[in-house]
C-alpha positions in Angstrom: 92.8 32.3 107.6 93.6 35.0 105.0 91.4 34.6 101.9 92.0 36.9 99.0 89.9 37.3 95.9 90.5 37.7 92.2 87.8 39.4 90.2 88.1 38.6 86.5 87.0 41.7 84.6 89.3 41.8 81.6 87.1 40.4 78.9 86.2 42.4 75.7 82.5 41.5 75.9 82.6 40.7 72.2 79.3 38.8 72.2 77.6 41.7 74.1 78.8 44.6 72.0 79.8 46.9 74.9 81.7 46.5 78.1 79.6 44.3 80.3 81.6 45.3 83.3 80.2 48.8 83.1 76.5 47.9 82.7 74.4 49.6 85.3 71.4 48.0 87.1 69.9 49.4 90.3 72.5 52.1 90.3 75.5 49.9 90.3 77.8 48.5 87.6 78.5 44.8 87.3 82.2 45.2 88.1 81.5 47.3 91.3 78.9 44.7 92.4 81.5 41.9 92.0 84.2 43.8 93.7 81.9 44.6 96.7 81.1 40.9 97.0 84.8 40.0 96.8 85.5 42.4 99.7 83.6 40.2 102.0 86.5 37.7 101.8 89.1 37.9 104.5 92.0 39.4 102.6 93.1 41.6 99.6 91.0 41.9 96.5 92.6 42.1 93.0 90.5 43.2 90.0 92.0 42.2 86.6 91.1 44.5 83.8 91.8 44.5 80.0 90.7 46.7 77.1 88.4 49.0 79.1 90.7 49.1 82.1 90.8 52.9 82.6 87.0 53.1 82.7 86.7 50.1 85.0 89.3 51.4 87.4 87.4 54.7 87.6 84.2 52.7 88.4 86.1 51.1 91.4 87.3 54.3 93.0 86.6 54.4 96.7 86.8 50.6 97.1 89.9 49.1 98.7 90.8 46.9 95.7 93.9 46.6 93.6 93.3 47.1 89.9 95.7 45.0 87.8 96.0 45.5 84.0 96.3 42.4 81.8 98.0 43.6 78.7 97.4 40.1 77.2 93.7 39.9 78.0 92.9 38.9 74.4 94.7 35.7 75.0 92.0 34.5 77.3 90.7 34.0 80.8 93.7 31.9 81.9 96.1 34.9 81.2 93.8 37.1 83.4 93.7 34.6 86.2 97.5 34.3 86.2 97.8 38.1 86.3 95.5 38.2 89.3 97.3 35.4 91.1 100.7 37.1 90.5 99.4 40.4 92.0 97.7 38.8 95.0 99.7 39.2 98.2 100.3 36.0 100.2 97.1 34.3 101.2 95.9 31.0 102.5 93.2 30.7 99.9 91.7 32.7 97.0 88.2 33.1 95.8 87.9 33.5 92.0 84.9 35.2 90.6 83.7 36.9 87.4 81.7 40.1 87.1 79.1 38.7 84.7 77.3 36.6 87.4 75.4 39.4 89.0 73.8 37.3 91.8 77.2 36.6 93.4 77.2 38.4 96.7 79.0 38.5 100.0 76.8 35.7 101.3 77.9 33.4 98.5 81.6 34.2 99.2 81.1 33.5 102.9 79.5 30.2 102.2 82.5 29.1 100.1 84.9 30.1 102.9 82.7 28.3 105.6 82.6 25.2 103.5 86.4 25.2 103.1 86.8 25.6 106.9 84.4 22.8 107.5 85.7 20.3 105.0 89.3 21.4 104.4 88.9 20.5 100.7 91.4 22.2 98.5 88.6 23.5 96.2 85.1 24.6 97.0 83.0 25.4 93.9 79.5 26.6 93.3 77.0 24.1 92.0 74.3 25.4 89.6 72.5 24.3 86.4 74.0 20.8 86.4 77.6 22.0 86.6 80.1 23.3 89.2 82.2 26.3 88.7 83.0 29.9 89.8 82.7 31.5 92.1 85.1 29.1 93.7 87.6 29.0 96.5 91.1 27.5 95.9 93.4 26.7 98.9 97.1 27.5 98.7 97.9 24.0 97.5 96.1 24.8 94.2 97.8 28.1 93.5 100.6 26.6 91.3 97.9 24.9 89.1 96.1 28.2 88.7 99.3 29.9 87.7 100.0 27.2 85.1 96.6 27.4 83.3 96.8 27.9 79.5 95.8 31.3 78.3 92.5 30.2 76.9 91.3 28.1 79.9 89.6 29.2 83.1 89.7 27.3 86.4 87.0 24.7 85.3 89.6 22.0 84.3 91.3 22.3 87.7 87.9 21.9 89.4 87.0 18.8 87.2 90.4 17.1 87.3 90.2 15.5 90.7 86.6 15.4 92.1 87.8 14.1 95.5 89.5 17.5 96.1 86.3 19.4 95.6 83.5 20.4 98.0 80.5 22.3 96.6 77.9 24.8 97.8 74.5 24.9 96.1 74.3 28.3 94.4 71.5 28.1 91.8 71.8 31.9 91.2 75.2 31.2 89.7 73.4 30.1 86.5 72.5 33.7 85.9 75.3 34.8 83.6 75.2 37.9 81.4 76.2 36.9 77.9 73.9 39.1 75.8 71.5 42.1 75.9 68.5 39.8 76.5 70.2 38.2 79.6 70.8 41.7 80.9 67.3 42.9 80.3 65.9 39.8 82.0 68.2 40.3 85.0 67.3 43.9 85.5 63.6 43.1 85.4 63.8 40.6 88.3 63.0 41.8 91.8 66.0 42.8 93.9 68.2 43.0 90.8 
């Protein structure tokens, strides 16, 4: 089974005040950490970039990923997800992840794939903090739905639309989401950051 990955890294980090993708902790930027996790999938990796695309692309040098610019990144996450899906070569499934969940690693990606292989559910999402969301795996039967997302919506409505299509993995670390400087400071203070 060929599983690709789309790393969403096009946001403008307006609440943070600087490009979150380029924040460094333990010698590695958030975007490089996310791309390395994505590379544990079984297929091509696409990283979608926006305003700070040149700097982010430079940060990914040496990794076997395809950097895809989203000229319409300001329209929202749905536009970035569409860009990533359009650039992804043919795959049986895709893992979608963001770069502001720093605890997403290769083990989490592998658990999504293994759960899909076990259950054959069209969607496998991560469960944390009373919700389910990304990182998530979408089988080929969901690709058209991802491509039709409105500009301002992520994959969450697709995950929530038909619960019977969804399997989950417990991933409490998914609740760690870098939205502001305090979140980042707290994350970098934790052991094994």
